[in-house]
C-alpha positions in Angstrom: 1.9 8.9 25.4 3.4 7.6 22.1 2.9 6.2 18.7 5.1 3.3 17.8 5.9 2.5 14.2 7.6 -0.7 13.1 9.0 -0.8 9.6 10.2 -4.0 7.9 11.5 -5.4 11.2 13.6 -8.5 10.9 15.6 -10.4 13.5 17.9 -13.4 12.9 19.9 -15.6 15.3 22.6 -17.3 13.2 20.5 -19.4 10.7 17.2 -18.9 12.5 14.9 -16.0 11.6 12.7 -15.1 14.6 11.0 -12.1 13.0 10.5 -11.6 9.3 9.5 -8.3 7.7 7.0 -7.0 10.3 5.5 -3.6 9.5 2.7 -2.0 11.6 1.7 1.1 13.6 0.5 1.2 17.2 -1.4 4.4 17.6 -1.1 6.7 20.6 -3.1 5.4 23.5 -3.9 2.0 22.0 -4.0 -1.2 23.9 -2.2 -3.4 21.3 -1.9 -7.2 21.9 0.6 -9.4 20.1 -0.8 -12.9 20.1 0.5 -16.2 18.9 1.9 -19.6 19.8 5.3 -20.1 21.5 8.2 -19.4 19.2 6.2 -17.2 16.8 8.4 -14.1 17.3 6.1 -11.9 19.5 8.4 -11.7 22.5 11.4 -11.0 20.2 9.5 -8.2 18.6 8.6 -6.7 22.0 12.3 -6.9 23.1 13.3 -5.1 20.0 10.8 -2.3 20.7 12.2 -2.1 24.2 15.8 -2.0 23.1 16.7 -5.3 24.7 17.4 -6.8 21.3 18.8 -5.1 18.2 17.1 -5.8 14.9 19.0 -7.4 12.0 17.0 -5.1 9.6 14.3 -2.5 9.8 13.4 0.5 11.9 11.6 1.3 15.1 10.1 4.8 15.5 8.8 6.2 18.8 6.7 9.4 18.2 8.5 9.8 14.8 12.0 9.5 16.3 14.1 6.6 15.0 15.1 4.7 18.2 16.2 1.5 16.4 19.7 1.5 17.9 19.1 3.5 21.0 19.8 1.9 24.4 16.8 0.7 26.3 17.3 3.4 29.0 17.1 6.1 26.3 13.7 5.1 24.9 11.4 6.2 27.8 9.6 2.8 27.7 8.6 0.7 30.7 8.9 -3.1 30.5 6.8 -5.4 32.7 8.0 -9.0 32.8 6.2 -12.3 33.3 8.2 -12.9 36.4 7.7 -10.0 38.7 11.4 -9.3 39.3 10.7 -7.4 42.6 13.5 -6.7 45.1 12.8 -8.9 48.1 14.8 -6.7 50.6 12.6 -3.7 49.8 9.0 -3.0 50.8 6.3 -2.2 48.3 6.8 1.5 48.4 10.6 1.2 47.9 10.1 -1.2 45.0 7.7 1.2 43.3 9.9 4.2 43.9 13.2 2.6 43.0 13.3 3.8 39.3 12.8 7.4 40.5 15.6 7.0 43.1 17.9 5.8 40.3 17.0 9.0 38.4 18.1 11.1 41.4 14.6 12.5 42.0 14.0 14.3 45.3 12.6 12.2 48.1 9.5 14.3 48.5 8.5 13.9 44.8 9.3 10.2 44.9 7.0 9.8 47.9 4.2 11.8 46.2 4.6 9.8 42.9 4.6 6.5 44.8 1.4 7.4 46.8 -0.3 8.5 43.5 0.6 5.3 41.8 -0.4 3.1 44.7 -3.7 4.8 44.9 -4.4 4.1 41.2 -3.5 0.4 41.7 -5.5 0.2 45.0 -2.4 -0.9 47.0 -1.9 2.1 49.3 -2.4 -0.2 52.4 0.5 -2.4 51.2 3.2 0.3 50.8 5.1 -0.8 54.0 4.7 -4.5 53.4 7.4 -6.9 52.2 6.9 -8.2 48.7 7.5 -11.8 49.8 4.3 -11.7 51.8 2.1 -10.6 49.0 -0.3 -12.6 46.8 0.5 -13.1 43.2 -2.1 -10.5 42.1 -0.7 -7.9 44.5 2.9 -8.6 43.3 1.8 -8.0 39.8 0.3 -4.7 40.9 3.6 -3.7 42.4 5.4 -4.6 39.2 3.0 -2.5 37.3 3.4 0.3 39.8 7.2 0.3 39.3 6.6 0.7 35.6 3.9 3.3 35.9 5.7 5.6 38.4 8.1 6.7 35.7 5.3 8.0 33.5 6.9 6.5 30.3 5.8 7.0 26.8 4.7 3.4 26.4 4.3 0.2 28.4 5.5 -3.1 27.1 4.2 -6.2 28.9 5.5 -9.7 28.2 2.9 -12.3 29.4 2.5 -10.4 32.7 -0.3 -12.7 33.9 1.4 -16.0 33.0 2.5 -16.7 36.6 -1.0 -16.2 38.0 -3.7 -18.9 38.5 -6.8 -18.8 36.3 -8.9 -16.8 38.9 -6.3 -14.1 39.4 -5.7 -13.9 35.6 -9.4 -13.2 35.0 -9.4 -10.6 37.7 -6.2 -8.9 36.5 -7.5 -8.7 32.9 -10.3 -6.5 34.0 -7.9 -4.5 36.2 -5.4 -4.0 33.4 -8.0 -2.8 31.0 -9.5 -0.4 33.6 -6.0 0.9 34.3 -5.3 1.5 30.6 -8.6 3.4 30.2 -7.7 5.6 33.2 -4.1 6.5 32.2 -4.6 6.4 28.4 -1.2 4.7 28.0 0.1 3.2 24.8 0.4 -0.5 25.8 2.0 -3.4 23.9 0.9 -6.7 25.5 2.4 -10.0 24.5 0.4 -13.2 25.2 -0.3 -16.7 23.9 -3.7 -16.6 25.6 -6.4 -15.6 23.1 -8.9 -14.8 25.9 -6.6 -12.2 27.4 -6.0 -10.6 24.0 -9.7 -10.7 22.9 -10.9 -9.3 26.3 -8.5 -6.4 26.7 -7.0 -5.3 23.3 -8.2 -2.5 21.0 -6.0 -4.1 18.2 -4.5 -7.6 17.9 -1.5 -8.7 15.8 -1.6 -12.4 15.3 1.9 -13.9 14.6 2.9 -17.2 13.1 6.5 -18.4 12.4 7.9 -14.9 12.6 5.3 -13.1 10.5 2.3 -11.0 11.3 -0.6 -12.8 9.7 -3.3 -10.3 10.6 -3.9 -7.1 12.5 -7.4 -6.0 13.5 -9.9 -5.5 16.2 -10.9 -8.6 18.2 -14.2 -8.7 16.2 -12.4 -8.4 12.9 -9.9 -11.2 13.5 -12.7 -13.5 14.8 -15.3 -12.8 12.2 -13.1 -12.3 9.2 -9.8 -14.3 9.7 -7.2 -13.5 7.0 -5.8 -17.0 7.0 -6.5 -20.6 8.0 -4.0 -20.2 10.8 -5.8 -17.2 12.3 -9.2 -19.0 11.9 -7.8 -22.1 13.7 -5.9 -20.1 16.4 -8.8 -17.8 17.4 -11.9 -19.3 18.9 -12.6 -22.2 21.2 -13.5 -24.5 19.6 -11.7 -23.1 16.5 -13.3 -22.6 13.1 -14.3 -25.8 11.2 -12.7 -26.5 7.8 -14.5 -28.6 5.2 -12.3 -29.2 2.2 -13.4 -29.4 -1.5 -12.1 -28.9 -5.0 -12.1 -25.4 -6.4 -13.9 -23.7 -9.3 -14.8 -20.3 -7.9 -15.1 -17.2 -9.9 -15.7 -13.6 -9.0 -19.4 -12.9 -8.5 -20.3 -16.5 -7.5 -22.7 -16.7 -4.6 -22.6 -20.4 -4.0 -20.0 -23.2 -4.1 -20.3 -26.8 -5.4 -19.6 -28.7 -2.2 -19.3 -32.3 -3.3 -22.8 -33.4 -4.1 -24.6 -30.2 -3.1 -24.6 -26.4 -3.6 -24.1 -24.2 -0.6 -24.8 -20.4 -0.5 -21.8 -18.2 0.5 -21.1 -14.5 0.5 -20.4 -13.1 -3.0 -16.9 -14.1 -4.2 -14.6 -11.2 -5.0 -11.8 -13.1 -6.7 -11.2 -16.1 -9.0 -9.9 -19.4 -7.8 -10.1 -21.9 -10.6 -9.2 -25.6 -10.0 -7.6 -24.8 -6.6 -8.2 -27.0 -3.5 -10.3 -24.9 -1.2 -11.7 -25.0 2.3 -15.1 -23.8 3.6 -14.7 -22.3 7.1 -17.6 -22.1 9.6 -17.6 -21.2 13.3 -19.3 -23.6 15.6 -22.0 -21.1 16.6 -23.0 -20.6 12.9 -24.2 -24.2 12.6 -27.8 -25.4 13.2 -29.2 -28.9 13.3 -32.1 -29.3 10.8 -33.7 -32.3 9.3 -33.2 -31.0 5.7 -29.6 -29.9 6.2 -27.4 -30.1 3.1 -24.5 -31.7 5.0 -25.4 -34.8 7.0 -23.4 -36.7 9.7 -23.5 -38.8 12.8 -23.3 -37.3 16.3 -19.9 -38.3 17.8 -20.0 -36.6 21.2 -21.4 -33.7 23.3 -19.6 -31.5 25.8 -21.8 -29.7 28.3 -20.6 -26.1 29.1 -23.5 -24.7 31.2 -25.6 -22.5 28.9 -24.2 -24.1 25.8 -22.9 -27.5 24.6 -20.3 -28.4 22.0 -21.6 -31.2 19.8 -19.2 -33.0 17.4 -20.5 -34.6 14.2 -18.7 -36.9 11.9 -19.5 -36.0 8.3 -18.2 -37.3 5.0 -16.0 -34.2 4.8 -14.5 -34.4 8.3 -15.5 -33.9 11.9 -17.4 -30.7 12.7 -18.0 -29.0 16.0 -21.3 -27.1 16.6 -22.1 -24.8 19.5 -25.8 -25.3 20.5 -27.9 -24.3 23.5 -27.5 -26.8 26.4 -31.3 -27.5 26.1 -30.9 -28.9 22.6 -31.6 -32.7 22.6 -28.9 -34.8 20.8 -28.1 -38.5 21.0 -24.8 -40.0 20.4 -24.9 -42.0 17.1 -28.0 -40.3 15.6 -27.8 -39.0 12.1 -28.6 -35.3 11.7 -28.5 -32.6 9.0 -26.3 -29.5 9.3 -27.3 -26.0 8.1 -24.7 -23.2 7.9 -25.3 -19.5 8.2 -24.4 -18.5 4.7 -23.6 -14.9 5.5 -20.9 -15.9 8.1 -19.0 -18.5 6.0 -15.4 -18.0 5.1 -13.5 -19.5 2.1 -9.7 -20.3 2.1 -7.2 -21.3 -0.5 -5.6 -24.4 1.0 -2.3 -23.9 -1.0 -1.6 -20.4 0.4 -3.7 -20.7 3.5 -5.1 -17.3 2.8 -8.8 -16.2 2.9 -10.5 -15.7 -0.4 -12.1 -12.2 -0.6 -15.9 -12.2 -0.3 -18.5 -9.5 0.1 -18.5 -8.2 3.7 -14.9 -9.2 4.5 -13.7 -5.6 4.5 -11.9 -4.8 7.7 -9.8 -7.9 7.8 -6.2 -7.0 7.2 -3.0 -8.9 6.6 0.1 -7.8 8.5 
């Protein structure tokens, strides 16, 4: 398939900058997700890769070839939109084969390619059906088939599951990943849904206000977020932040947290007199009588095998993920114990993570 290289990519619309200085590489055969809230620049980046938007600055290379200002049709890239954009007057087979017909391919080869693609997508029985009579999931398969049949160098997908209900989305996530593994295609997938990105992607780029905040595997961005934004955006519930005044030095293994000392991974950089935040995931909190941080139980949300218990502390409200069998009462005072090895530290001023032992693997974009 293809390697995609983005170099110092920038896109402005009059006075508004949608994408600012993005640089990253998508390796051949990678399932690469671009994740972030609405308006963060992920779709604009995808459209520039596709050739549907021209960058203000920077370069786009496809297998080493500079395609920055090539027309979309000259890039050998297939684009799958959120809205399926199928031709209602054509049946499924005609929809899938339409790109090949436009290329002037012989009818016999078109028929063979369409049959092969339909077989991979498990929609052979639908080839003669009108698209208007299909379910949302089957329409999405047809849209994917129309992209696949061309055998492009890369697939670009802009929230392709956004129009499906929750059950179909869950099903199609598995189908898309299985399809990717079978055809080994380079795939760039844009979504605002972290569950989609975390369940399917090999690499995730998390964007915020036009910038790439972090690129890494799903485990890296979850376990070692590069910024407070990433820590807050990834995870449900998100990471808890407990703020305190600074005084960290390289080599420290504990922080002075208000009236107590808490163990943390070894600090690898100095942060003197800076306002800091201690970050802890809900699953890395235990309730123990002798916990250094104490608070009052505010509420509990039952989730089947687990429950989310919120606790009001002197340093803010904290969410903890506990087994559903754990007994808690609203209003009771409890102690909290944090898993020291899994804590994160952030500089509140910059919003960036402070380097600690074991944080290797987290990368800024």
